[in-house]
C-alpha positions in Angstrom: 40.9 -52.0 -28.5 41.0 -55.7 -27.3 38.0 -57.6 -28.8 36.8 -61.1 -29.5 34.9 -62.6 -32.4 32.6 -65.5 -31.6 33.6 -68.6 -33.6 31.3 -69.2 -36.5 30.6 -72.8 -35.5 28.6 -71.5 -32.5 26.0 -70.3 -35.0 25.7 -73.4 -37.1 22.3 -75.2 -37.4 20.4 -72.6 -35.3 16.6 -73.2 -35.7 14.9 -70.7 -38.0 18.1 -68.7 -38.7 19.2 -69.5 -42.3 20.3 -65.9 -43.1 23.5 -65.0 -44.9 25.8 -62.9 -42.7 26.9 -59.4 -43.8 29.6 -57.4 -42.1 30.9 -53.8 -42.1 33.5 -52.0 -40.1 32.5 -49.4 -37.5 35.1 -47.6 -35.4 37.6 -50.3 -36.2 35.2 -53.1 -35.2 33.4 -55.7 -37.3 29.6 -55.3 -37.1 27.3 -58.0 -38.3 23.8 -57.6 -39.8 21.1 -59.5 -41.6 20.0 -58.1 -44.9 17.2 -60.0 -46.6 14.8 -59.2 -49.4 14.9 -56.9 -52.5 17.7 -54.3 -52.0 15.5 -51.8 -53.8 12.5 -52.3 -51.6 11.5 -50.1 -48.7 13.8 -50.9 -45.7 12.5 -52.2 -42.4 15.3 -52.0 -39.8 14.7 -54.0 -36.6 16.9 -53.2 -33.6 17.2 -55.8 -30.8 17.6 -55.2 -27.1 19.7 -56.8 -24.4 20.8 -59.6 -24.0 19.6 -60.7 -27.5 20.8 -60.3 -31.1 19.3 -60.5 -34.6 18.2 -64.0 -33.7 15.3 -62.3 -31.8 13.7 -61.4 -35.1 14.1 -64.7 -36.9 10.4 -65.3 -37.0 9.7 -61.9 -38.4 12.2 -61.6 -41.2 10.6 -64.0 -43.7 7.0 -62.6 -43.5 8.4 -59.0 -43.8 10.4 -59.9 -46.9 7.5 -61.9 -48.3 5.4 -58.7 -48.0 7.8 -57.0 -50.4 10.1 -55.2 -47.9 13.8 -55.3 -47.2 14.6 -56.6 -43.7 17.8 -55.3 -42.0 18.7 -56.5 -38.5 22.1 -55.5 -37.0 23.8 -57.1 -34.1 25.0 -54.3 -31.8 28.7 -54.3 -31.0 29.2 -56.8 -28.1 26.3 -59.0 -29.3 25.5 -61.7 -31.8 28.1 -62.1 -34.6 29.5 -58.6 -34.1 32.9 -58.0 -32.4 32.9 -58.0 -28.6 35.3 -55.6 -26.8 36.5 -57.4 -23.7 36.7 -54.4 -21.4 33.4 -53.2 -20.0 34.6 -49.6 -20.0 34.8 -49.7 -23.8 31.0 -49.6 -23.8 29.3 -46.2 -23.5 25.8 -45.2 -24.5 27.1 -42.7 -26.9 29.6 -45.0 -28.4 27.0 -47.7 -29.1 24.8 -45.0 -30.8 27.8 -43.9 -32.8 28.7 -47.5 -34.0 25.1 -48.0 -35.1 25.0 -44.5 -36.8 28.1 -45.5 -38.7 26.5 -48.7 -39.9 23.4 -46.8 -41.0 25.4 -44.2 -42.9 27.3 -46.9 -44.8 24.1 -48.5 -46.0 22.8 -45.1 -47.3 19.2 -45.9 -46.7 16.1 -43.6 -47.0 12.4 -43.9 -46.1 13.3 -46.3 -43.3 10.6 -48.0 -41.2 12.2 -48.6 -37.8 11.2 -51.4 -35.3 12.9 -51.1 -31.9 12.7 -52.9 -28.6 14.5 -52.4 -25.2 18.0 -51.1 -25.9 17.0 -51.0 -29.6 14.7 -48.1 -28.6 17.4 -46.3 -26.5 19.5 -46.3 -29.7 16.9 -46.2 -32.4 14.9 -43.2 -31.0 18.1 -41.2 -30.8 18.9 -42.1 -34.4 15.4 -41.0 -35.4 15.7 -37.7 -33.6 19.1 -37.0 -35.1 18.4 -38.3 -38.7 14.6 -37.7 -39.0 14.8 -37.0 -42.7 15.6 -40.7 -43.5 12.9 -42.3 -41.3 9.3 -42.7 -42.5 7.8 -44.5 -39.5 8.6 -46.1 -36.2 7.2 -49.1 -34.3 8.2 -49.1 -30.6 7.6 -52.6 -29.3 8.3 -52.5 -25.5 10.7 -49.6 -25.6 11.3 -46.0 -24.5 13.9 -43.2 -24.6 15.1 -42.9 -20.9 15.0 -39.3 -19.7 16.0 -39.6 -16.1 12.5 -38.5 -15.0 10.3 -41.4 -16.0 11.0 -44.1 -13.4 12.1 -47.7 -14.2 10.4 -50.5 -12.2 12.1 -52.7 -9.6 12.5 -55.5 -12.3 15.0 -53.3 -14.1 17.2 -52.8 -11.0 17.0 -56.5 -10.3 18.4 -57.1 -13.8 21.2 -54.6 -13.0 22.2 -56.5 -9.9 22.0 -59.8 -11.7 24.4 -58.5 -14.4 26.8 -57.2 -11.8 26.9 -60.0 -9.2 25.8 -63.2 -10.8 28.8 -65.5 -11.4 27.0 -67.2 -14.3 24.9 -65.1 -16.6 23.2 -66.9 -19.5 21.3 -64.8 -22.1 18.7 -67.6 -22.5 17.8 -67.3 -18.8 17.0 -63.6 -19.2 15.0 -64.2 -22.4 13.0 -67.0 -20.8 12.3 -64.8 -17.7 11.1 -62.1 -20.1 8.6 -64.3 -22.1 5.3 -65.9 -21.3 5.8 -68.8 -23.6 8.2 -71.8 -23.1 11.4 -71.5 -25.2 12.7 -74.8 -26.6 16.2 -75.9 -25.7 17.6 -75.4 -29.2 16.2 -71.9 -29.3 17.7 -71.1 -25.9 21.0 -72.3 -27.3 20.6 -69.7 -30.1 20.5 -66.9 -27.5 23.5 -68.3 -25.8 25.5 -68.8 -29.0 27.3 -65.4 -29.0 28.8 -66.0 -25.6 31.0 -69.1 -25.5 32.4 -68.1 -22.1 32.4 -65.1 -19.7 35.2 -63.3 -21.6 32.6 -62.5 -24.4 30.1 -61.0 -22.0 31.5 -57.6 -21.3 28.8 -55.8 -23.3 26.0 -57.9 -21.7 27.2 -57.0 -18.2 28.0 -53.3 -19.1 24.8 -52.2 -20.7 22.4 -52.3 -17.7 24.6 -49.6 -16.1 24.7 -47.4 -19.1 20.9 -46.7 -19.0 20.5 -43.1 -17.7 18.2 -43.2 -14.7 18.9 -39.9 -13.0 18.1 -36.4 -14.1 21.7 -35.2 -14.1 23.1 -38.1 -16.1 24.5 -36.7 -19.4 22.6 -39.3 -21.3 19.4 -38.2 -19.6 20.1 -34.5 -20.4 20.7 -35.3 -24.1 17.7 -37.5 -24.3 15.4 -34.8 -22.9 16.7 -32.5 -25.7 15.9 -35.2 -28.2 12.5 -35.8 -26.8 11.7 -32.2 -27.9 12.7 -33.1 -31.4 10.7 -36.4 -31.3 7.6 -34.5 -30.0 7.4 -32.3 -33.1 8.1 -35.0 -35.7 5.2 -35.9 -38.0 6.7 -39.4 -38.6 4.0 -42.0 -37.9 4.6 -43.8 -34.6 3.0 -47.1 -33.5 3.4 -48.6 -30.0 3.0 -52.3 -29.5 3.5 -53.3 -25.9 3.1 -56.6 -24.0 0.8 -56.5 -21.0 3.2 -58.8 -19.1 6.3 -56.7 -19.8 7.9 -56.0 -16.3 10.2 -53.3 -17.7 8.3 -51.0 -20.0 4.7 -51.7 -19.3 2.8 -48.4 -19.1 5.5 -46.3 -20.8 3.5 -46.4 -24.0 1.1 -43.8 -22.5 4.0 -41.4 -22.1 5.0 -41.9 -25.7 1.4 -41.2 -26.9 1.3 -38.0 -24.8 4.7 -36.7 -26.0 5.0 -37.7 -29.7 2.6 -36.0 -32.2 3.3 -38.7 -34.7 1.7 -41.2 -32.3 -1.6 -39.5 -32.0 -3.1 -40.8 -35.3 -2.4 -44.5 -34.8 -4.4 -47.2 -33.1 -1.9 -48.4 -30.5 -1.8 -52.0 -29.3 -1.3 -53.9 -26.0 -0.9 -57.6 -26.7 -2.5 -59.7 -24.0 -0.2 -62.4 -22.7 2.9 -61.0 -24.3 6.0 -60.4 -22.2 9.1 -58.3 -22.6 10.3 -60.1 -25.7 7.2 -59.8 -27.9 9.2 -61.1 -30.8 9.5 -64.5 -29.1 6.0 -64.6 -27.6 4.1 -63.3 -30.6 6.6 -62.8 -33.4 4.3 -63.8 -36.3 1.6 -61.5 -35.0 4.0 -58.6 -34.5 5.3 -59.1 -38.1 1.7 -58.7 -39.4 1.2 -55.6 -37.4 4.4 -54.1 -38.8 3.5 -55.0 -42.3 0.0 -53.5 -42.0 1.4 -50.4 -40.4 4.0 -49.9 -43.2 1.5 -50.5 -45.9 -1.1 -48.1 -44.4 1.1 -45.4 -43.1 4.3 -45.3 -45.1 4.2 -47.2 -48.5 
C-alpha cells in the first residue's frame, strides 16, 4: 500500500500540543496516538472526527489527566501523525474500524470510558457494540451510528460535494465553519499541519462518501444489527450535543430512545456550541466528562 508520513516539522510549536508521540503498527501502517497520565489509571479514550486529529482534544487532555485518568487519543489512519494511504480506494468504513480495533487490542485496556464525535462515533460505537466487555461508559459529543434510515441534513451533503469537487480543501476551513467561536491563525495551522499538500488528503476526501446513508448499504445493515446490541447494553451513556451543530443536531433524541444505558443520565445540549464542541467549549466538555466518569464509572 502506497502511503505518506507527514514530516515531523509540520507539528513543531503547535499551540497547546506538547504531548509526546506514541506509535504502533496496524495492518502494516503506522498509527499515532497521545497517551498521557498514569498508565494504571482508568483510561479515557477520545476519538476525533473528520477532518481533525488528536489536536482537537488538546484543551481536554490536561484536565482529564489532572483528574486522575489516563487520556488516550489516536489519530485515525489518514489523519494527524498517522500514515496516510494515497489512494482513496484504500479507505473503507470497515477497514478504518479494523485499524482502530487493532490499536485497541494492542493496548489491552479495560474499563474504558469512551468519548466520541463525528466519525469517532461511527467507529467508536461499533467498537463498543463489538467489545462491550471492555467499555464502562460512553460520552457521545455530536455523534451517531448511521443506520441508513435516520436522515442526514443538507449540510452533510454539502460537505460531500465540497470534499469531491473543491480544488483546495483546508481542514481549518471546515473546522472554522463547524464552530461558533473564532479560531486563531496558529490553531488553524494546527488543523492543517497533517496535510502539507493534496497528496496527503486522500482520507480527508474519501471519508464523506464512506458514511452509509441508504438502507441497503452494507454498512447500514451491519450498523442496524449493532444498534440492537447497543440498545440492550447497560453501559452508562451520556450525550452532549451543540445546539448549533448542523450535522447531528437532534440525533441525541434517537440515542436516548434506543439505548437503555442512556435513560438514567441527565443529557446536555450546550447553547452556542457548534459541531466541534471540543473547540468551542473544550474545558467545559472536559469537566462534564470528568464528572460523568467519577459519578457513573469510577
